[in-house]
DRENPA-3360 file (N, C-alpha, C; in nm, 2 decimals, always signed):
BEGIN
1 = XXXXXXXX = -3.61/-0.87/-2.96/-3.54/-0.90/-2.84/-3.48/-0.77/-2.78 ~ -3.50/-0.74/-2.65/-3.45/-0.62/-2.60/-3.30/-0.62/-2.57 ~ -3.24/-0.51/-2.61/-3.09/-0.51/-2.60/-3.06/-0.50/-2.45 ~ -2.94/-0.56/-2.41/-2.90/-0.56/-2.27/-2.84/-0.42/-2.24 ~ -2.87/-0.37/-2.13/-2.82/-0.24/-2.08/-2.74/-0.26/-1.95 ~ -2.64/-0.19/-1.93/-2.56/-0.21/-1.80/-2.65/-0.16/-1.69 ~ -2.64/-0.22/-1.57/-2.73/-0.19/-1.46/-2.71/-0.04/-1.42 ~ -2.83/+0.02/-1.39/-2.83/+0.16/-1.35/-2.82/+0.17/-1.20;
9 = XXXXXXXX = -2.72/+0.25/-1.15/-2.71/+0.27/-1.01/-2.80/+0.37/-0.96 ~ -2.88/+0.33/-0.86/-2.97/+0.42/-0.80/-2.90/+0.53/-0.73 ~ -2.97/+0.65/-0.72/-2.91/+0.76/-0.65/-2.94/+0.75/-0.50 ~ -2.87/+0.83/-0.42/-2.88/+0.83/-0.28/-3.03/+0.87/-0.24 ~ -3.09/+0.78/-0.16/-3.23/+0.81/-0.12/-3.33/+0.78/-0.22 ~ -3.29/+0.74/-0.34/-3.39/+0.71/-0.45/-3.47/+0.58/-0.41 ~ -3.60/+0.59/-0.42/-3.69/+0.48/-0.39/-3.70/+0.39/-0.50 ~ -3.71/+0.26/-0.47/-3.73/+0.16/-0.57/-3.81/+0.04/-0.51;
17 = XXXXXXXX = -3.88/-0.03/-0.60/-3.96/-0.14/-0.55/-3.87/-0.26/-0.53 ~ -3.92/-0.36/-0.47/-3.85/-0.49/-0.45/-3.81/-0.55/-0.58 ~ -3.90/-0.55/-0.68/-3.88/-0.60/-0.81/-3.76/-0.53/-0.88 ~ -3.76/-0.40/-0.86/-3.65/-0.32/-0.93/-3.52/-0.35/-0.86 ~ -3.52/-0.37/-0.73/-3.39/-0.41/-0.66/-3.34/-0.54/-0.71 ~ -3.44/-0.64/-0.72/-3.40/-0.77/-0.76/-3.35/-0.77/-0.91 ~ -3.41/-0.69/-0.99/-3.37/-0.68/-1.13/-3.23/-0.62/-1.14 ~ -3.20/-0.52/-1.06/-3.07/-0.46/-1.05/-2.96/-0.56/-1.00;
25 = XXXXXXXX = -3.00/-0.64/-0.90/-2.91/-0.74/-0.85/-2.89/-0.85/-0.95 ~ -2.99/-0.89/-1.03/-2.97/-0.99/-1.13/-2.88/-0.94/-1.24 ~ -2.89/-0.81/-1.28/-2.80/-0.76/-1.38/-2.66/-0.75/-1.33 ~ -2.64/-0.71/-1.21/-2.50/-0.70/-1.15/-2.44/-0.84/-1.14 ~ -2.52/-0.94/-1.11/-2.47/-1.08/-1.10/-2.43/-1.12/-1.24 ~ -2.50/-1.08/-1.34/-2.46/-1.11/-1.48/-2.33/-1.05/-1.52 ~ -2.31/-0.92/-1.47/-2.19/-0.85/-1.50/-2.07/-0.93/-1.43 ~ -2.09/-0.97/-1.31/-1.99/-1.04/-1.24/-1.96/-1.18/-1.30;
33 = XXXXXXXX = -2.06/-1.25/-1.34/-2.04/-1.38/-1.41/-1.97/-1.35/-1.55 ~ -2.01/-1.25/-1.62/-1.94/-1.21/-1.74/-1.79/-1.18/-1.72 ~ -1.76/-1.11/-1.61/-1.62/-1.07/-1.58/-1.54/-1.20/-1.55 ~ -1.60/-1.29/-1.48/-1.53/-1.42/-1.45/-1.51/-1.50/-1.58 ~ -1.61/-1.50/-1.67/-1.60/-1.57/-1.79/-1.49/-1.51/-1.88 ~ -1.49/-1.38/-1.89/-1.38/-1.31/-1.97/-1.24/-1.35/-1.91 ~ -1.23/-1.34/-1.77/-1.11/-1.38/-1.71/-1.07/-1.52/-1.73 ~ -1.17/-1.61/-1.73/-1.15/-1.75/-1.75/-1.09/-1.77/-1.90;
41 = XXXXXXXX = -1.15/-1.71/-1.99/-1.11/-1.72/-2.13/-0.96/-1.67/-2.15 ~ -0.94/-1.55/-2.09/-0.80/-1.49/-2.10/-0.70/-1.58/-2.03 ~ -0.74/-1.64/-1.92/-0.65/-1.73/-1.84/-0.62/-1.86/-1.92 ~ -0.73/-1.91/-1.98/-0.71/-2.03/-2.06/-0.62/-2.02/-2.18 ~ -0.63/-1.90/-2.24/-0.54/-1.88/-2.36/-0.39/-1.88/-2.32 ~ -0.36/-1.84/-2.20/-0.22/-1.84/-2.15/-0.20/-1.94/-2.04 ~ -0.28/-2.04/-2.03/-0.27/-2.13/-1.91/-0.14/-2.20/-1.91 ~ -0.08/-2.23/-2.02/+0.05/-2.29/-2.02/+0.16/-2.20/-1.96;
49 = XXXXXXXX = +0.15/-2.07/-1.98/+0.25/-1.98/-1.92/+0.22/-1.97/-1.77 ~ +0.10/-1.98/-1.73/+0.06/-1.97/-1.59/+0.12/-2.10/-1.51 ~ +0.10/-2.21/-1.58/+0.15/-2.34/-1.52/+0.31/-2.33/-1.51 ~ +0.37/-2.28/-1.61/+0.52/-2.26/-1.61/+0.56/-2.17/-1.49 ~ +0.48/-2.06/-1.47/+0.51/-1.97/-1.36/+0.49/-2.03/-1.22 ~ +0.39/-2.11/-1.21/+0.36/-2.18/-1.08/+0.47/-2.29/-1.06 ~ +0.52/-2.35/-1.16/+0.62/-2.45/-1.14/+0.75/-2.39/-1.09 ~ +0.77/-2.26/-1.11/+0.89/-2.20/-1.07/+0.90/-2.19/-0.91;
57 = XXXXXXXX = +0.78/-2.21/-0.85/+0.78/-2.21/-0.70/+0.84/-2.34/-0.65 ~ +0.84/-2.44/-0.73/+0.89/-2.57/-0.68/+1.04/-2.58/-0.69 ~ +1.11/-2.66/-0.61/+1.25/-2.69/-0.63/+1.28/-2.73/-0.77 ~ +1.40/-2.70/-0.82/+1.43/-2.73/-0.97/+1.41/-2.88/-1.00 ~ +1.43/-2.97/-0.91/+1.42/-3.11/-0.95/+1.28/-3.16/-0.95 ~ +1.18/-3.08/-0.92/+1.04/-3.12/-0.92/+0.95/-3.03/-1.01 ~ +1.02/-2.96/-1.11/+0.94/-2.87/-1.19/+0.88/-2.93/-1.31 ~ +0.89/-3.06/-1.33/+0.82/-3.13/-1.44/+0.70/-3.21/-1.37;
65 = XXXXXXXX = +0.58/-3.15/-1.38/+0.46/-3.21/-1.32/+0.42/-3.34/-1.38 ~ +0.36/-3.43/-1.30/+0.31/-3.56/-1.35/+0.16/-3.57/-1.35 ~ +0.11/-3.63/-1.46/-0.03/-3.65/-1.47/-0.06/-3.81/-1.47 ~ -0.17/-3.85/-1.42/-0.19/-4.00/-1.40/-0.31/-4.05/-1.48 ~ -0.39/-3.95/-1.53/-0.51/-4.00/-1.61/-0.51/-3.92/-1.74 ~ -0.59/-3.98/-1.83/-0.60/-3.92/-1.97/-0.66/-3.77/-1.96 ~ -0.76/-3.75/-1.88/-0.83/-3.62/-1.88/-0.77/-3.52/-1.78 ~ -0.66/-3.56/-1.71/-0.61/-3.47/-1.60/-0.55/-3.34/-1.66;
73 = XXXXXXXX = -0.47/-3.34/-1.77/-0.42/-3.22/-1.82/-0.53/-3.12/-1.86 ~ -0.64/-3.17/-1.92/-0.75/-3.08/-1.96/-0.82/-3.02/-1.84 ~ -0.85/-3.11/-1.74/-0.93/-3.06/-1.62/-0.84/-2.97/-1.54 ~ -0.71/-3.00/-1.53/-0.62/-2.91/-1.46/-0.62/-2.77/-1.52 ~ -0.62/-2.76/-1.66/-0.62/-2.63/-1.73/-0.75/-2.56/-1.70 ~ -0.86/-2.64/-1.69/-0.99/-2.58/-1.67/-1.00/-2.51/-1.53 ~ -0.96/-2.59/-1.43/-0.97/-2.54/-1.29/-0.87/-2.42/-1.27 ~ -0.75/-2.43/-1.32/-0.66/-2.32/-1.31/-0.71/-2.20/-1.38;
81 = XXXXXXXX = -0.77/-2.21/-1.49/-0.83/-2.09/-1.56/-0.95/-2.04/-1.48 ~ -1.02/-2.12/-1.42/-1.14/-2.07/-1.33/-1.08/-1.99/-1.21 ~ -0.99/-2.05/-1.14/-0.93/-1.97/-1.03/-0.87/-1.84/-1.07 ~ -0.80/-1.84/-1.18/-0.73/-1.72/-1.23/-0.84/-1.62/-1.28 ~ -0.94/-1.67/-1.35/-1.05/-1.58/-1.39/-1.12/-1.52/-1.28 ~ -1.14/-1.59/-1.17/-1.20/-1.53/-1.05/-1.11/-1.42/-0.99 ~ -0.98/-1.44/-0.99/-0.89/-1.33/-0.94/-0.89/-1.21/-1.03 ~ -0.90/-1.23/-1.16/-0.90/-1.12/-1.25/-1.03/-1.04/-1.24;
89 = XXXXXXXX = -1.14/-1.12/-1.21/-1.27/-1.05/-1.21/-1.30/-0.99/-1.07 ~ -1.22/-1.02/-0.97/-1.25/-0.98/-0.83/-1.27/-0.82/-0.82 ~ -1.18/-0.74/-0.89/-1.21/-0.59/-0.88/-1.35/-0.56/-0.94 ~ -1.39/-0.62/-1.04/-1.52/-0.59/-1.10/-1.63/-0.64/-1.01 ~ -1.61/-0.75/-0.94/-1.71/-0.80/-0.84/-1.72/-0.70/-0.73 ~ -1.61/-0.65/-0.68/-1.61/-0.56/-0.57/-1.68/-0.43/-0.61 ~ -1.65/-0.38/-0.73/-1.71/-0.26/-0.78/-1.87/-0.28/-0.80 ~ -1.91/-0.39/-0.85/-2.05/-0.41/-0.86/-2.12/-0.42/-0.72;
97 = XXXXXXXX = -2.05/-0.48/-0.62/-2.11/-0.48/-0.49/-2.12/-0.34/-0.43 ~ -2.02/-0.26/-0.46/-2.02/-0.12/-0.41/-2.14/-0.05/-0.48 ~ -2.15/-0.06/-0.61/-2.26/+0.01/-0.68/-2.40/-0.03/-0.64 ~ -2.41/-0.16/-0.59/-2.54/-0.20/-0.55/-2.58/-0.15/-0.41 ~ -2.48/-0.14/-0.32/-2.51/-0.09/-0.18/-2.49/+0.06/-0.17 ~ -2.43/+0.13/-0.26/-2.40/+0.27/-0.25/-2.52/+0.36/-0.22 ~ -2.64/+0.33/-0.28/-2.75/+0.42/-0.25/-2.80/+0.42/-0.10 ~ -2.76/+0.32/-0.03/-2.80/+0.31/+0.11/-2.71/+0.40/+0.20;
105 = XXXXXXXX = -2.61/+0.46/+0.15/-2.52/+0.54/+0.23/-2.52/+0.69/+0.18 ~ -2.49/+0.78/+0.27/-2.49/+0.92/+0.23/-2.37/+0.94/+0.14 ~ -2.37/+1.06/+0.07/-2.27/+1.08/-0.03/-2.13/+1.08/+0.03 ~ -2.11/+1.12/+0.16/-1.97/+1.11/+0.22/-1.93/+0.97/+0.23 ~ -2.01/+0.88/+0.28/-1.98/+0.74/+0.28/-1.96/+0.67/+0.15 ~ -2.04/+0.73/+0.05/-2.03/+0.67/-0.09/-1.89/+0.70/-0.14 ~ -1.84/+0.82/-0.12/-1.70/+0.84/-0.17/-1.60/+0.76/-0.10 ~ -1.62/+0.73/+0.03/-1.53/+0.64/+0.10/-1.54/+0.50/+0.05;
113 = XXXXXXXX = -1.66/+0.45/+0.02/-1.67/+0.31/-0.04/-1.60/+0.30/-0.17 ~ -1.61/+0.41/-0.25/-1.54/+0.41/-0.38/-1.39/+0.40/-0.36 ~ -1.34/+0.47/-0.26/-1.20/+0.46/-0.23/-1.16/+0.32/-0.18 ~ -1.25/+0.26/-0.10/-1.23/+0.13/-0.05/-1.21/+0.03/-0.16 ~ -1.30/+0.04/-0.26/-1.29/-0.05/-0.38/-1.15/-0.04/-0.44 ~ -1.11/+0.08/-0.46/-0.98/+0.10/-0.53/-0.86/+0.04/-0.44 ~ -0.87/+0.07/-0.31/-0.77/+0.01/-0.22/-0.78/-0.14/-0.22 ~ -0.90/-0.19/-0.22/-0.92/-0.34/-0.21/-0.85/-0.40/-0.34;
121 = XXXXXXXX = -0.86/-0.34/-0.45/-0.80/-0.39/-0.57/-0.65/-0.39/-0.56 ~ -0.60/-0.29/-0.50/-0.45/-0.28/-0.48/-0.40/-0.39/-0.39 ~ -0.48/-0.41/-0.28/-0.44/-0.51/-0.18/-0.45/-0.65/-0.24 ~ -0.55/-0.67/-0.33/-0.56/-0.80/-0.40/-0.43/-0.83/-0.47 ~ -0.38/-0.73/-0.55/-0.26/-0.76/-0.62/-0.14/-0.78/-0.53 ~ -0.13/-0.71/-0.42/-0.02/-0.73/-0.32/-0.03/-0.87/-0.26 ~ -0.16/-0.91/-0.23/-0.17/-1.04/-0.17/-0.13/-1.16/-0.26 ~ -0.16/-1.14/-0.39/-0.12/-1.25/-0.49/+0.03/-1.25/-0.50;
129 = XXXXXXXX = +0.09/-1.13/-0.51/+0.24/-1.12/-0.52/+0.30/-1.18/-0.39 ~ +0.25/-1.15/-0.28/+0.30/-1.21/-0.15/+0.29/-1.36/-0.16 ~ +0.18/-1.41/-0.20/+0.16/-1.56/-0.20/+0.26/-1.62/-0.30 ~ +0.27/-1.56/-0.42/+0.36/-1.62/-0.53/+0.50/-1.62/-0.49 ~ +0.55/-1.50/-0.44/+0.70/-1.49/-0.42/+0.74/-1.54/-0.28 ~ +0.65/-1.55/-0.18/+0.69/-1.59/-0.05/+0.62/-1.71/+0.00 ~ +0.49/-1.71/+0.01/+0.42/-1.82/+0.08/+0.43/-1.95/-0.01 ~ +0.40/-1.94/-0.14/+0.40/-2.06/-0.22/+0.54/-2.13/-0.23;
137 = XXXXXXXX = +0.65/-2.05/-0.26/+0.78/-2.12/-0.27/+0.82/-2.18/-0.14 ~ +0.80/-2.11/-0.02/+0.83/-2.17/+0.11/+0.76/-2.30/+0.14 ~ +0.63/-2.30/+0.11/+0.55/-2.42/+0.13/+0.59/-2.53/+0.04 ~ +0.62/-2.50/-0.09/+0.66/-2.60/-0.18/+0.79/-2.66/-0.15 ~ +0.88/-2.58/-0.10/+1.02/-2.63/-0.06/+1.00/-2.72/+0.06 ~ +0.92/-2.68/+0.16/+0.91/-2.76/+0.28/+0.84/-2.89/+0.25 ~ +0.73/-2.89/+0.17/+0.66/-3.01/+0.15/+0.73/-3.11/+0.06 ~ +0.81/-3.06/-0.04/+0.88/-3.16/-0.13/+1.01/-3.21/-0.07;
145 = XXXXXXXX = +1.05/-3.15/+0.04/+1.17/-3.20/+0.11/+1.15/-3.27/+0.24 ~ +1.02/-3.27/+0.28/+0.98/-3.34/+0.40/+1.00/-3.49/+0.39 ~ +1.08/-3.55/+0.47/+1.11/-3.70/+0.46/+1.15/-3.74/+0.32 ~ +1.21/-3.66/+0.25/+1.24/-3.69/+0.11/+1.34/-3.82/+0.10 ~ +1.41/-3.85/+0.20/+1.50/-3.97/+0.20/+1.42/-4.10/+0.21 ~ +1.29/-4.09/+0.24/+1.21/-4.21/+0.26/+1.12/-4.23/+0.14 ~ +1.10/-4.13/+0.05/+1.00/-4.13/-0.05/+1.06/-4.09/-0.19 ~ +1.01/-4.15/-0.29/+1.03/-4.09/-0.43/+0.92/-3.99/-0.46;
153 = XXXXXXXX = +0.95/-3.87/-0.45/+0.85/-3.76/-0.46/+0.83/-3.73/-0.60 ~ +0.70/-3.74/-0.65/+0.66/-3.70/-0.78/+0.54/-3.61/-0.76 ~ +0.55/-3.49/-0.81/+0.45/-3.38/-0.79/+0.34/-3.40/-0.90 ~ +0.22/-3.43/-0.85/+0.11/-3.45/-0.95/+0.05/-3.31/-0.99 ~ +0.03/-3.30/-1.11/-0.02/-3.17/-1.17/-0.15/-3.12/-1.10 ~ -0.25/-3.21/-1.10/-0.38/-3.17/-1.05/-0.37/-3.12/-0.90 ~ -0.30/-3.20/-0.82/-0.29/-3.16/-0.68/-0.21/-3.04/-0.66 ~ -0.09/-3.02/-0.72/-0.01/-2.91/-0.70/-0.08/-2.78/-0.75;
161 = XXXXXXXX = -0.13/-2.78/-0.88/-0.19/-2.66/-0.93/-0.31/-2.62/-0.85 ~ -0.39/-2.72/-0.80/-0.50/-2.68/-0.71/-0.45/-2.62/-0.58 ~ -0.35/-2.68/-0.52/-0.29/-2.62/-0.40/-0.24/-2.48/-0.42 ~ -0.16/-2.46/-0.53/-0.10/-2.33/-0.56/-0.21/-2.23/-0.58 ~ -0.31/-2.26/-0.66/-0.42/-2.17/-0.68/-0.50/-2.13/-0.56 ~ -0.52/-2.23/-0.47/-0.59/-2.20/-0.34/-0.51/-2.11/-0.25 ~ -0.38/-2.13/-0.25/-0.29/-2.05/-0.17/-0.30/-1.90/-0.22 ~ -0.29/-1.88/-0.35/-0.29/-1.75/-0.40/-0.42/-1.68/-0.38;
169 = XXXXXXXX = -0.53/-1.75/-0.40/-0.66/-1.69/-0.38/-0.68/-1.66/-0.23 ~ -0.63/-1.75/-0.14/-0.64/-1.73/+0.00/-0.56/-1.60/+0.04 ~ -0.44/-1.59/-0.01/-0.36/-1.47/+0.02/-0.43/-1.34/-0.03 ~ -0.49/-1.35/-0.15/-0.56/-1.23/-0.20/-0.67/-1.19/-0.11 ~ -0.75/-1.29/-0.05/-0.86/-1.26/+0.04/-0.80/-1.21/+0.17 ~ -0.69/-1.27/+0.22/-0.63/-1.23/+0.35/-0.60/-1.08/+0.35 ~ -0.54/-1.04/+0.24/-0.50/-0.90/+0.23/-0.62/-0.80/+0.22 ~ -0.74/-0.85/+0.21/-0.86/-0.77/+0.21/-0.90/-0.74/+0.35;
177 = XXXXXXXX = -0.83/-0.79/+0.46/-0.88/-0.77/+0.59/-0.89/-0.63/+0.63 ~ -0.80/-0.54/+0.60/-0.82/-0.40/+0.64/-0.95/-0.34/+0.59 ~ -0.99/-0.37/+0.47/-1.11/-0.32/+0.41/-1.23/-0.37/+0.49 ~ -1.23/-0.50/+0.53/-1.33/-0.56/+0.60/-1.35/-0.50/+0.74 ~ -1.24/-0.49/+0.82/-1.24/-0.44/+0.95/-1.28/-0.29/+0.96 ~ -1.22/-0.21/+0.87/-1.25/-0.07/+0.86/-1.39/-0.05/+0.82 ~ -1.44/-0.13/+0.73/-1.58/-0.12/+0.69/-1.68/-0.15/+0.81 ~ -1.65/-0.25/+0.89/-1.73/-0.28/+1.01/-1.74/-0.16/+1.10;
185 = XXXXXXXX = -1.62/-0.09/+1.12/-1.62/+0.02/+1.21/-1.70/+0.14/+1.15 ~ -1.69/+0.16/+1.02/-1.75/+0.28/+0.96/-1.90/+0.27/+0.96 ~ -1.95/+0.14/+0.95/-2.10/+0.13/+0.95/-2.15/+0.10/+1.09 ~ -2.06/+0.10/+1.19/-2.11/+0.10/+1.33/-2.13/-0.04/+1.39 ~ -2.09/-0.15/+1.32/-2.11/-0.28/+1.38/-2.02/-0.30/+1.50 ~ -1.90/-0.26/+1.48/-1.80/-0.26/+1.59/-1.74/-0.13/+1.61 ~ -1.68/-0.10/+1.72/-1.62/+0.03/+1.74/-1.47/+0.01/+1.76 ~ -1.39/+0.12/+1.74/-1.25/+0.11/+1.75/-1.21/+0.08/+1.90;
193 = XXXXXXXX = -1.29/+0.12/+1.99/-1.26/+0.09/+2.13/-1.27/-0.06/+2.16 ~ -1.38/-0.12/+2.10/-1.39/-0.27/+2.12/-1.28/-0.34/+2.05 ~ -1.23/-0.30/+1.93/-1.12/-0.36/+1.87/-0.99/-0.35/+1.95 ~ -0.97/-0.24/+2.01/-0.85/-0.22/+2.09/-0.85/-0.30/+2.22 ~ -0.97/-0.31/+2.28/-0.98/-0.38/+2.40/-0.98/-0.53/+2.38 ~ -1.02/-0.58/+2.26/-1.03/-0.72/+2.24/-0.92/-0.77/+2.15 ~ -0.80/-0.71/+2.16/-0.69/-0.75/+2.08/-0.66/-0.90/+2.09 ~ -0.65/-0.95/+2.21/-0.62/-1.09/+2.24/-0.72/-1.19/+2.17;
201 = XXXXXXXX = -0.85/-1.15/+2.18/-0.95/-1.23/+2.11/-0.93/-1.22/+1.96 ~ -0.90/-1.10/+1.91/-0.87/-1.08/+1.77/-0.76/-1.16/+1.72 ~ -0.65/-1.17/+1.80/-0.53/-1.24/+1.76/-0.56/-1.39/+1.75 ~ -0.64/-1.44/+1.85/-0.68/-1.58/+1.85/-0.76/-1.61/+1.73 ~ -0.86/-1.53/+1.69/-0.94/-1.55/+1.57/-0.85/-1.55/+1.45 ~ -0.75/-1.46/+1.44/-0.66/-1.46/+1.33/-0.59/-1.59/+1.31 ~ -0.54/-1.65/+1.42/-0.47/-1.78/+1.41/-0.57/-1.89/+1.37 ~ -0.69/-1.88/+1.42/-0.79/-1.98/+1.37/-0.82/-1.97/+1.22;
209 = XXXXXXXX = -0.83/-1.84/+1.17/-0.85/-1.83/+1.03/-0.73/-1.88/+0.95 ~ -0.61/-1.85/+1.00/-0.49/-1.90/+0.93/-0.48/-2.05/+0.93 ~ -0.53/-2.12/+1.03/-0.53/-2.27/+1.03/-0.64/-2.32/+0.93 ~ -0.75/-2.25/+0.92/-0.85/-2.29/+0.83/-0.82/-2.26/+0.68 ~ -0.73/-2.17/+0.65/-0.69/-2.14/+0.52/-0.62/-2.26/+0.45 ~ -0.62/-2.26/+0.32/-0.55/-2.37/+0.25/-0.40/-2.38/+0.29 ~ -0.36/-2.51/+0.31/-0.22/-2.53/+0.35/-0.22/-2.63/+0.47 ~ -0.16/-2.75/+0.45/-0.17/-2.85/+0.55/-0.04/-2.84/+0.64;
217 = XXXXXXXX = +0.06/-2.76/+0.60/+0.19/-2.76/+0.67/+0.20/-2.64/+0.75 ~ +0.29/-2.64/+0.86/+0.31/-2.53/+0.94/+0.37/-2.41/+0.87 ~ +0.45/-2.43/+0.77/+0.51/-2.32/+0.70/+0.41/-2.23/+0.63 ~ +0.32/-2.29/+0.56/+0.21/-2.22/+0.49/+0.12/-2.15/+0.59 ~ +0.08/-2.22/+0.70/+0.00/-2.16/+0.80/+0.07/-2.04/+0.87 ~ +0.20/-2.05/+0.89/+0.27/-1.94/+0.96/+0.28/-1.82/+0.86 ~ +0.31/-1.85/+0.73/+0.32/-1.74/+0.64/+0.18/-1.67/+0.61 ~ +0.07/-1.74/+0.63/-0.06/-1.68/+0.62/-0.10/-1.61/+0.75;
225 = XXXXXXXX = -0.05/-1.65/+0.86/-0.08/-1.59/+0.99/-0.01/-1.46/+1.01 ~ +0.12/-1.45/+0.96/+0.20/-1.33/+0.98/+0.13/-1.20/+0.92 ~ +0.10/-1.21/+0.79/+0.03/-1.09/+0.73/-0.11/-1.07/+0.79 ~ -0.18/-1.17/+0.83/-0.30/-1.15/+0.90/-0.29/-1.07/+1.02 ~ -0.19/-1.10/+1.11/-0.17/-1.03/+1.23/-0.13/-0.88/+1.20 ~ -0.04/-0.86/+1.10/+0.00/-0.73/+1.07/-0.11/-0.65/+1.01 ~ -0.19/-0.71/+0.93/-0.30/-0.64/+0.87/-0.41/-0.61/+0.97 ~ -0.43/-0.71/+1.06/-0.53/-0.68/+1.17/-0.50/-0.56/+1.25;
233 = XXXXXXXX = -0.37/-0.56/+1.29/-0.32/-0.45/+1.38/-0.33/-0.32/+1.30 ~ -0.29/-0.32/+1.17/-0.30/-0.20/+1.08/-0.44/-0.16/+1.07 ~ -0.54/-0.25/+1.06/-0.68/-0.22/+1.04/-0.73/-0.14/+1.16 ~ -0.68/-0.18/+1.28/-0.73/-0.12/+1.40/-0.68/+0.03/+1.40 ~ -0.56/+0.05/+1.37/-0.51/+0.19/+1.37/-0.56/+0.27/+1.25 ~ -0.59/+0.21/+1.14/-0.66/+0.28/+1.03/-0.80/+0.32/+1.07 ~ -0.87/+0.23/+1.15/-1.00/+0.27/+1.20/-1.00/+0.38/+1.30 ~ -0.89/+0.38/+1.38/-0.88/+0.49/+1.48/-0.86/+0.62/+1.41;
241 = XXXXXXXX = -0.77/+0.62/+1.31/-0.74/+0.75/+1.24/-0.86/+0.80/+1.17 ~ -0.94/+0.71/+1.11/-1.06/+0.75/+1.04/-1.16/+0.81/+1.14 ~ -1.17/+0.74/+1.26/-1.26/+0.79/+1.36/-1.22/+0.94/+1.41 ~ -1.09/+0.96/+1.43/-1.05/+1.09/+1.47/-1.07/+1.19/+1.36 ~ -1.05/+1.15/+1.24/-1.08/+1.25/+1.13/-1.22/+1.28/+1.12 ~ -1.31/+1.18/+1.13/-1.45/+1.21/+1.13/-1.50/+1.29/+1.25 ~ -1.44/+1.27/+1.37/-1.47/+1.35/+1.48/-1.42/+1.50/+1.46 ~ -1.31/+1.52/+1.40/-1.26/+1.66/+1.37/-1.35/+1.72/+1.27;
249 = XXXXXXXX = -1.40/+1.65/+1.17/-1.49/+1.71/+1.07/-1.62/+1.75/+1.13 ~ -1.67/+1.66/+1.22/-1.80/+1.70/+1.29/-1.78/+1.82/+1.38 ~ -1.66/+1.83/+1.45/-1.64/+1.95/+1.53/-1.63/+2.07/+1.45 ~ -1.57/+2.07/+1.34/-1.56/+2.19/+1.25/-1.69/+2.23/+1.20 ~ -1.78/+2.13/+1.17/-1.91/+2.16/+1.12/-1.99/+2.23/+1.23 ~ -1.98/+2.18/+1.36/-2.06/+2.24/+1.47/-2.01/+2.38/+1.50 ~ -1.88/+2.40/+1.50/-1.82/+2.53/+1.52/-1.85/+2.63/+1.42 ~ -1.87/+2.58/+1.29/-1.90/+2.67/+1.18/-2.05/+2.72/+1.20;
% end
């Protein structure tokens, strides 16, 4: 049986057949799946601590979660570990994506993509922290106190853990917006001029995305929309600065 080898990244301009590309893609998918599996196992080992941490976002009187079926505690632990494993593995997934597409770019863009992956990993952490310390507690407080005088509110473990995990994953993805927008400008799909002229359309799309993200209440939607707006505006200015820097570099090259 042939020993498994890590996928080899092609060099810039290196030719490869379709079969070789598919084989590289298959190997990188295995790496991504393996990273998710490792993250899943690690999360499952400490899933009790993760549940305790998520419970802290609830008001004190609702921090003892309720289960209604025999298998619910087990399935809740499984889904929570899967969500957490995906978050843990996301930097590896981004790195594998970069390694697969890197040969299509010149060395200058390749270095920039490597920097983007590092920045994306940092933004991922910031997004999760924002969701945990701001978005999730605010949403939990609002939802558990809404019409509380009319209901006996019991927080079900499966529903709350699923909601909390989706909010944190959504916030992690939301904070990747600068990478997405700047990437579109660097590869020429959109220009900084178009972004600046279409701000109103961009803001409208941001609100649409915020509504589509997990969260049925206005508090969660608002807390998801605010960083989206800030990150979108920051993305535009980051793209402008990179364009100016690239223009200056080209001018220096021509003058030299």
